[in-house]
N, C-alpha and C positions, 0 to 999 in steps of 0.2 A: 875654912874660916868664913863666918858670915859677914857679908859686906853691909854697909849702911843701906844700900838700895834694897838688899834682901830683907833687912830688918823692917824697913818702911813698908815693903810690899806685904810681908807676913803679918805685920801689925794691923794694917788696913783690912786685910781679909779676915783676920780674927775678930776685929771690932765689928765688921759687917756681919760676920757669922753670929756673934752674940746678939746683935739687934734682930737679925732675921730669924734666929732660932726662937726668940721670945715671941715675935709676931706669928711664927708658924704654929704656936700653941693655941691660937684663938679658934673658936668654933667655926668662924667663917673660913678658915684655911682649909677646912674639909669640903668646902663647896656649898654655896647656897643654891638650892634648886629653883631654877627660874621657870615659871609658867609661861605660856604663850602670850599672856597679857601683861606680864611683869615688865616694868621699865628697867632697862639696863643702864645703870648709873656709871658714867665714865669720868675718870680723872685725866687731866692732861699733864704729862711730865715733860716740861720744857715748852714755853710759848715761843717757838722758833719760827723763822721765815718759812721753813718747810711745812710746819704744822699749819700756820695761818694761810698760806697761799695755795696749798695743794691738799693736805690731809683733811683740813676742816671743810672745804667745799665738797670734797668727796663724802665726808661723814654727813654733812647737811643734806646731801642729795638723797640719802637713804634713811635718815634718822627717824622720820615720822612713820614710814611704813614698817620699819623694824622695831620701833619703840625704843630707840636709844637716846640718851640724853647726856649732856656734859654738865657736871655739877661742881667741879673743882679744878683749879690749875695750880701746879707747883712750879715755881721758877726761883732760882737763887737770887736773881737780880731784881730789885724792887721795881725798876722802871718797866721791865718786861712783864713782871708779875701783875702790876697795876694795869698795864695796857691790855694784858690778856683778860683780866676780869672784866674790864669795861667793854672790850670787844665781844666777849662771849655772852655777857648780859644782854647786849643789844641783839645778838643773833638768836638767843634762845628765850628772850623775854622773861627771864627769871634771875634771881640772885645766883652768883657763882662764888664759891668759897676760895679765897686767896690763901695759899700755903707757902710758907717761906722755904720749905724743903719737902722732900718725899716722905720723911717720917711723919710730918704734920698731916700730909694727905692720907697716908695709910691709917692714921689714928682716927680719921673720920669714920662714921658708921655707914655701912652699906655701899662702899665703892666696889663695884663688880668687876670693872675692867679699866685699863689705862691705855693711853696712846703715848708711846715714848719716842720723842724726836729731839734728843739732847746731843751733846758732842759725840763724835764717832767713838772715842775710847770709852764712853760711859754706857753705851747701849747694853753690853753684856751684864754689867753689874747692876744696872737699873732693871734689867729683866729678872735677875735673881731676886731683887727686892720685891718686884711685882708678884711673882708666883709664890714666894714665901709668905706674902701678905694675903694670899688667897685670890689674886686677881688674874683674869685673862689679860692678854696684852697684844697690841699691835706695835711691833718694834721696827724702827727704821734700820736700814742697812748702813754700814757693814755691821754684822752681828757682833763681831769681836775683832780686836786688833792685835791680840796676843793669844797664844795657845793656852796660857794659864787661865785667862778670862773665858776663852772659848769652851774649854773643858768644864769649868765650874758652872757656866750658864747652861750648857747642854744638860749636865747632870741634874741641875735644879729643876729645869723645865720637865724633864722626863719623870722625875720623882713626884712632881706636883700634879700631873694629870691636867694641867691648865691648857687652855687654847691659846697658842702663841702663833701669830702670823708674822713672818719676816717680811719687811717691805720690799720684796723682790717682785714688783708688780707685773713683770713680764709673764709670770706664771698664771695670771688671770686674763691674759689676752687671748682671744679666740684664734688669732693668726698664729700665735706661738703654740697653742694646743694643736692646731692643724699641722704645723711643722713637725712637732714632736711625734704625732701619730704617723705621719708619712715616713719619718726616719725609722721609728721603731717597728713599723710594719714590714720593713725590709725593702720597700719599693725604691728607696733612695740608694740602696747599696751601702757598703761600708763607708763611713766617713773617712776621707783621706786628708783633709786639712780644714782649718777654720780660721777666718780672718775676723778679728774684732777691732772696730775703729770707733774712736770718740774724739772728734775734733771740734774745737770752738775757737773763736777769736774774741776773747772777753778779758781785757786787762783788769776789770773789776771783779772777775769771778772769785768768789770766796773772800773778797775784801769787804770790810764794814767800817770805813774811816769815820763816818758821821757818828756811828754808835760808839766806836772806840773813844772818840773825843768826849762822849757823855759819861762813860763808865768810870766810876771811882770804886776803889776797893771797899770803902765803908758801906757801899750800897749792895754788896753781895757777900758771898762766903767762899773765899778763894780756897781755903783748905778743904772744904767739902767738895768743891768743884774738882779738885785734883784726884779725889778718891785714892786709888792705889798707885798712882803715878809718883815718881820721885818728887819730893818737895823742891820748889824753886821760888824765887822772889816773884812778887805780883807782876803780872804782865797783861794789860787789857787786850793786847793783840792776840795773845794765845787763848784768852778767854772767848773772844768773839770771832777771831779769824783762825780758829784751831785747825781748820783743814790745810793750812799752809805750814803747820809745824808738827813734826814728830817729837814726842810720843803721843800727841793728842789726836793725830790722824795720820794715816799713810798717804793721804792725798788721792791721787788718781786711782791707785788700786782699790782702796776701800770705797771711794765715792762712786766711781764709774765702772771700773772693771768688774766689781762685785756683781753688778746686774748681768753683765754679759757672760762672765765665766759660769754663772749659775745656769744659763741655758745650755752650756756644754755638758754640765753634770746631768741636767734633766734629760736632754735628748739622748746622750750616750749611755746613761746608766752608770757612769764612772764617778766615783766620789770626789776625786781630787787628782791633780797632776802627779806624774812620777818625778818630774824635775822641772825647774824654772831657772832661766838666766834672764838678766835685764840690763838695760843701758839707758842713759838719758842724762838730764841735768836741768838746771835753771839757766836757760839760754836767753830768754827775752825779758821776763818780768822780774827784774832785779830789785825787789822791794823789801828785802830782808827775809823773804820766805826761805824755808829749808826744804820743803817738799817740791819735787821737780815740776816744771811746766811742760816737759816733753819726756815721754816714756815709751820705750819698746820692750815688751816682755815676750819671751819665746818659751812655750810649754811643750813638754812631751807627755802625751796621754796614752794610756793603754793598760792592759792587765799586768799587775805586778809580777806574776809568775810566767809571763810570756813576753819577753823583751822584743820579740819580732812583731808583735801586734801593735796596733795603735796608730796615732796620727799626731800632727803638729798643730798647735794653736798659736797664733801671733796676735798680741794686743798692741795697738799703736794709739797714742793719744798725744795731742798737742793743744796748747792754749793760745796760739798766736796766728792761726790760720784755720778756718773752718772747712776748707775744701776736703771733700771726702765724707763729711757729715758724721752721722752716728748710726751704727747698726752692726749686724752680724751677717756673715756670709759663710755657709757651709758648702764644702765641695765633696763630690764623689767622682768616681771614674766616668759617670754618665752625665754630669752636669753640675748645677749649683742650686742651692736653696738660699735665696737672698732675702734677708729680713730688713733690708733698706728699701727695696722695691716691692717687697711682699710677693715675690714670684718664685716658683720653682720652674727651672728651664733647662734645656739641654746645653746651655752655654758652656763651652770648654770641654764637653763630653767626648767620648771616644767615637769618632766618625767611621763610616763604613770602610773608606779607603785605608785608613790607618789600621783598622781592626783586621781587614783581609790580609794585610801584609804579614800579620802574625798568626794567621789562621784562627782569628777570633771573630766574634760577632759584635756589631755595633750595639751599644747599650744606652742610647740617648734617653734622657728623662723626658717625660711629657711636660707640657706647660700647665701649671696650676697656679691659680690666683689665691693666695693665702688669705686675702681680706674680702673675698667675695660676699661673705655673709655678715659683714659688719660695716660700721661707718669708717670715717677717716682714721687711719692709724697714726698715732703720735709716737715717733721714735727719735725725739730730739732731746737735747740737753736742757731744755726749758724747765723751769720750776713751776710752770703754769699747770692748772688742772688738766688732766687728760683722762681718756676713757679707761686706760689701764689701771690707774690708781683708784678710780671710782669703782671699777669692777672688783679690785683687790680688797678695798674697804668693805664692799658689800659681802664678799665671800667671808671675810672675818666675822662680820656681824651675824651672818647666817650660821656660821660654825659655833659661835658663842652660844647660840640657842640650841642647835642640834647636837653639839658636843662631838661632831665629826672633825677630823683633821682638816685644816685649811689647805689652800693651794700651795702655800710656801711654809711648811712646818719647820720646826727647829732644826731638823736634819739639813734642810736647804741652807740655813744660816751657818750651821757648823761647817758644812763643806765649802761654801764660798769663802768663808773666813780662812780655812786651811790654804786655799789658793792665793788669797790676797796676802796672808802672812808669809807664805813662801816667796811671793814676789817682793815684798818689803825686805825680807831677809836677804834675797839676792841683791837688792839695791844697796842695802846698808852694810853688808859683809863682803860684797864684791866677789861672789862666787856662785856656783851652782847650788841651788837650794833643793833639798829632797825631803821626803816625809817619812819619819820612822813610825811605821804602823803600830809596833808593839808599845812604844812609849807615847805615841800620839804627840810627837814633837817635830818641829821644823828644824832641820840641820843644814849647816853649811860647813864643808870641810871638817866634818866630824864634831862640830861644836853646835850646841843648842842655841837658837836665836833668842836673845833676850833684849829688852829695851834698856 
């Protein structure tokens, strides 16, 4: 028997499909050929803090050289839409078109590409809109928060042939590329364990009290904001502080872990975990939030057909003490690859005395500086501009012109979303989450994870 939630979800997807199908029939959906001197006209989907403070400065750094321009901004909230237009007009010294929603933006002529930085749960559906409208896209992570959205967006991108860069900017860091090459060359030895840590001490993280006080339902479009999520009464906190509330965000897994677990997939060549368990809660910031302020997730990675292969990954994150910082540490039997210090070293590796006792040889790693050929490495939870995002934006711009696949293609987004959805399933269903390869579904205790 179909539930009300199923009906709402199917109706929303059907409506989106009708709109996207008609957009897909336009001549532009087959791709406009860009010459080397053609200006790439970009639309902004969501004038968010992330866009204004990080993505835009990175875009501006490369826009003149690559001949990219921002010509329109879509935001449901009139306040942010008007702020966006004023801010962008000042930055680009020309008029910028204000759009009340994405449909208005895609009805404009000659929008070649978009930058999507909307609420976490909207990324996948907004990506579908973009590629069906014939646009390339830079899409913030997490790519998707449900497998239904993940599968639909992946399928749409692959069918479109459009250039989609997922906002996993570590994939454009020279230090991360050096680390990946070292591991995949065999010099590191088999990965035996990985520690992922993301600690901050920020009571205001993901809070927007001043904006919440200004937001009124009449000034936005709540129903359009909800997309395919179950309808509920107007709530300005969930609109602006969505990272604190499921099903609008998974919180720590989607926002932070998605970056780090992506490096595990990239370095190891494994698409997703075999299983995940998680624990945590709201221990400190009891402000009405539903998503945890403290999380520990433990992953089993390895080949599905070889249960004796693999390694363990542990993700820990807290929001009330920043000791430990932010970063990733990979371990082998010969030492560690530390992306907090940006050093490969023999620390913890098998020493001569211990090896001799077992008739083995010492296998200590050499000391390697992963950042020797680049400037300061930013691996903090700051939203400020950093060289990783700048390099990632540049890579997307170059790929829009060359039509080569970017550093973080849609496969990277699909795979990190599988891992974050598995984590969220373990959190919300209270059991071990696994992935059904045949169905492409996340399962807990034999049940499919649904919101």
